[in-house]
LODRENFI-738571 format. One record per residue (C-alpha): z, x, y. Coordinates in steps of 0.05 Angstrom, whole numbers, plus 5000, padded with zeros to 4 digits. Each point is the difference from the previous one (the first is absolute). Layout:
LODRENFI-738571
<Z = Z X = X Y = Y>
...
//
This chain:
LODRENFI-738571
<Z = 5000 X = 5000 Y = 5000>
<Z = 4989 X = 5022 Y = 5069>
<Z = 5046 X = 4998 Y = 5058>
<Z = 4952 X = 4968 Y = 5048>
<Z = 4970 X = 4935 Y = 5015>
<Z = 4940 X = 4982 Y = 4958>
<Z = 5028 X = 5042 Y = 4943>
<Z = 4991 X = 4984 Y = 4925>
<Z = 5053 X = 4947 Y = 4991>
<Z = 4975 X = 4928 Y = 5010>
<Z = 5073 X = 4977 Y = 5002>
<Z = 5020 X = 4979 Y = 5069>
<Z = 5062 X = 4981 Y = 5037>
<Z = 5066 X = 4988 Y = 4961>
<Z = 4964 X = 5017 Y = 4934>
<Z = 4984 X = 5072 Y = 5026>
<Z = 5025 X = 5048 Y = 4945>
<Z = 5003 X = 5058 Y = 5045>
<Z = 5032 X = 5012 Y = 5067>
<Z = 4981 X = 5058 Y = 5046>
<Z = 5050 X = 5025 Y = 5050>
<Z = 4988 X = 5054 Y = 5053>
<Z = 5061 X = 5030 Y = 5036>
<Z = 4982 X = 5035 Y = 5065>
<Z = 5046 X = 5033 Y = 5048>
<Z = 4984 X = 4989 Y = 5071>
<Z = 4958 X = 5056 Y = 5034>
<Z = 5031 X = 5052 Y = 5046>
<Z = 5041 X = 4971 Y = 5055>
<Z = 5023 X = 5034 Y = 5063>
<Z = 5067 X = 5014 Y = 5034>
<Z = 4976 X = 5013 Y = 5070>
<Z = 5044 X = 4950 Y = 5034>
<Z = 5072 X = 5015 Y = 4979>
<Z = 5020 X = 4933 Y = 5032>
<Z = 4956 X = 4960 Y = 4956>
<Z = 5032 X = 4964 Y = 4941>
<Z = 4975 X = 5021 Y = 4932>
<Z = 4970 X = 4935 Y = 4986>
<Z = 4955 X = 5007 Y = 5058>
<Z = 4972 X = 5070 Y = 4987>
<Z = 4922 X = 5004 Y = 5002>
<Z = 4953 X = 5039 Y = 4957>
<Z = 4980 X = 5068 Y = 5029>
<Z = 4923 X = 5016 Y = 5003>
<Z = 5007 X = 5037 Y = 4936>
<Z = 5035 X = 4938 Y = 4969>
<Z = 4941 X = 4957 Y = 5021>
<Z = 4951 X = 5052 Y = 4967>
<Z = 5042 X = 5000 Y = 4936>
<Z = 5000 X = 4922 Y = 4996>
<Z = 4922 X = 4999 Y = 5011>
<Z = 4993 X = 5052 Y = 4944>
<Z = 5044 X = 4966 Y = 4953>
<Z = 4969 X = 4931 Y = 5013>
<Z = 4934 X = 5027 Y = 4986>
<Z = 5023 X = 5035 Y = 4938>
<Z = 5031 X = 4935 Y = 4973>
<Z = 4932 X = 4967 Y = 5014>
<Z = 4966 X = 5054 Y = 4961>
<Z = 5045 X = 4986 Y = 4943>
<Z = 4977 X = 4930 Y = 4999>
<Z = 5068 X = 4970 Y = 5020>
<Z = 4995 X = 4936 Y = 5033>
<Z = 5071 X = 4971 Y = 5007>
<Z = 5012 X = 4923 Y = 5001>
<Z = 5059 X = 5014 Y = 5049>
<Z = 5023 X = 5057 Y = 5046>
<Z = 5076 X = 4997 Y = 5008>
<Z = 5031 X = 5043 Y = 5054>
<Z = 5066 X = 5009 Y = 5033>
<Z = 5002 X = 4975 Y = 5070>
<Z = 5009 X = 5069 Y = 5029>
<Z = 4947 X = 5023 Y = 5052>
<Z = 4978 X = 5061 Y = 4956>
<Z = 4987 X = 4955 Y = 4939>
<Z = 4967 X = 4947 Y = 5039>
<Z = 4953 X = 5053 Y = 5030>
<Z = 4988 X = 5030 Y = 4932>
<Z = 4982 X = 4929 Y = 4974>
<Z = 4955 X = 4988 Y = 5059>
<Z = 4960 X = 5064 Y = 4984>
<Z = 5000 X = 4995 Y = 4926>
<Z = 4987 X = 4923 Y = 4987>
<Z = 4932 X = 4996 Y = 5032>
<Z = 4971 X = 5057 Y = 4956>
<Z = 5016 X = 4958 Y = 4939>
<Z = 4945 X = 4952 Y = 4980>
<Z = 5014 X = 4943 Y = 5010>
<Z = 5059 X = 5013 Y = 5048>
<Z = 5062 X = 4974 Y = 4968>
<Z = 5048 X = 4946 Y = 5025>
<Z = 5057 X = 5034 Y = 5036>
<Z = 5073 X = 4985 Y = 5003>
<Z = 5056 X = 5035 Y = 5039>
<Z = 5069 X = 4999 Y = 4974>
<Z = 5061 X = 5020 Y = 5040>
<Z = 5041 X = 5010 Y = 4934>
<Z = 4951 X = 5056 Y = 4979>
<Z = 5022 X = 5042 Y = 5061>
<Z = 5038 X = 5062 Y = 4970>
<Z = 5009 X = 4958 Y = 4939>
<Z = 5035 X = 5026 Y = 4939>
<Z = 4960 X = 5005 Y = 4933>
<Z = 5038 X = 4939 Y = 4975>
<Z = 4983 X = 4958 Y = 5062>
<Z = 4926 X = 5024 Y = 4993>
<Z = 4998 X = 4981 Y = 4926>
<Z = 5030 X = 4930 Y = 5011>
<Z = 4947 X = 4989 Y = 5053>
<Z = 4946 X = 5017 Y = 4950>
<Z = 5031 X = 4961 Y = 4943>
<Z = 4998 X = 4939 Y = 5047>
<Z = 4926 X = 5003 Y = 5011>
<Z = 4954 X = 4942 Y = 4977>
<Z = 4966 X = 5013 Y = 4933>
<Z = 4933 X = 4984 Y = 5030>
<Z = 5001 X = 5068 Y = 5034>
<Z = 4972 X = 5050 Y = 4955>
<Z = 4997 X = 5061 Y = 5049>
<Z = 5052 X = 5016 Y = 5053>
<Z = 5006 X = 5058 Y = 5051>
<Z = 5068 X = 5012 Y = 5027>
<Z = 5007 X = 5046 Y = 5062>
<Z = 5071 X = 5021 Y = 5012>
<Z = 5050 X = 5054 Y = 5013>
<Z = 5036 X = 5058 Y = 4965>
<Z = 5047 X = 5009 Y = 4966>
<Z = 4998 X = 4930 Y = 4969>
<Z = 4924 X = 5001 Y = 4988>
<Z = 5001 X = 5065 Y = 4964>
<Z = 5061 X = 4981 Y = 4959>
<Z = 4964 X = 4934 Y = 4979>
<Z = 4938 X = 5040 Y = 4980>
<Z = 5044 X = 5047 Y = 4956>
<Z = 5037 X = 4940 Y = 4972>
<Z = 4937 X = 4963 Y = 4979>
<Z = 4963 X = 5060 Y = 4971>
<Z = 4996 X = 4999 Y = 4925>
<Z = 4936 X = 5032 Y = 4977>
<Z = 4939 X = 5030 Y = 5031>
<Z = 4969 X = 5068 Y = 5010>
<Z = 5056 X = 5052 Y = 4996>
<Z = 4977 X = 5042 Y = 5060>
<Z = 4998 X = 4940 Y = 5044>
<Z = 5067 X = 4976 Y = 4978>
<Z = 5027 X = 5068 Y = 5015>
<Z = 4972 X = 5003 Y = 5070>
<Z = 5028 X = 4931 Y = 5013>
<Z = 5069 X = 5024 Y = 4976>
<Z = 5003 X = 5058 Y = 5049>
<Z = 4983 X = 4960 Y = 5067>
<Z = 4967 X = 4943 Y = 5032>
<Z = 4976 X = 5020 Y = 5068>
<Z = 4974 X = 4956 Y = 5056>
<Z = 4935 X = 4960 Y = 4979>
<Z = 5012 X = 5021 Y = 4926>
<Z = 4975 X = 4949 Y = 4949>
<Z = 5023 X = 4980 Y = 4929>
<Z = 4957 X = 4953 Y = 4964>
<Z = 5029 X = 4965 Y = 4941>
<Z = 4976 X = 4952 Y = 4943>
<Z = 5048 X = 4952 Y = 4966>
<Z = 4979 X = 4964 Y = 4936>
<Z = 5031 X = 4937 Y = 5019>
<Z = 4983 X = 4930 Y = 5022>
<Z = 5058 X = 4991 Y = 5047>
<Z = 5028 X = 5040 Y = 5058>
<Z = 5071 X = 4981 Y = 4980>
<Z = 4989 X = 5045 Y = 4936>
<Z = 4995 X = 5064 Y = 5042>
<Z = 5055 X = 5044 Y = 4973>
<Z = 5021 X = 5076 Y = 5000>
<Z = 4952 X = 5041 Y = 4959>
<Z = 4949 X = 4944 Y = 4994>
<Z = 4947 X = 5031 Y = 5044>
<Z = 4941 X = 5040 Y = 4979>
<Z = 4986 X = 5047 Y = 5058>
<Z = 4924 X = 4998 Y = 5012>
<Z = 4998 X = 5044 Y = 5059>
<Z = 5044 X = 5040 Y = 5047>
<Z = 4968 X = 5026 Y = 5064>
<Z = 5019 X = 5032 Y = 5065>
<Z = 4958 X = 5004 Y = 5064>
<Z = 4987 X = 5074 Y = 4987>
<Z = 4969 X = 4983 Y = 4933>
<Z = 4948 X = 4955 Y = 5030>
<Z = 4985 X = 5025 Y = 5071>
//
């Protein structure tokens, strides 16, 4: 089965036997204004470039999410605004305040509550929770990519997982097959 729309599985909606999840850390954000609240930090020019490169890379992988879910922080919103239009067709987007600096447990609960009609979801969030979630979900996959993911999850990094499941509520520790792990330096 493929991870993109139009793939080989005729099952759709809640009968979809595979779920694809991409976890993406927001691109590089700036600290230029010390008086600015953390939630309001914008992307740097480098961060905007990273987001564009990673959006193009995801599109090149054939990834077409049904939903782009992002925290409400400015840096995740800006990352979503740059990545989303590169994916065809552009996914529906939802901002969620609860995902701002969320723990892995909060992130997992949000994913487990997704409608089963969604087969492919992109989450744009923050470390350390997002990296911890990626490690928690990783079960199998190429050993070199799993080792790279274990060591770090820099800005704009992407971890793509496949779950052999019909229901998001069945996402569990170790259940994910790591399809890809990529960083901006890998695709620039």
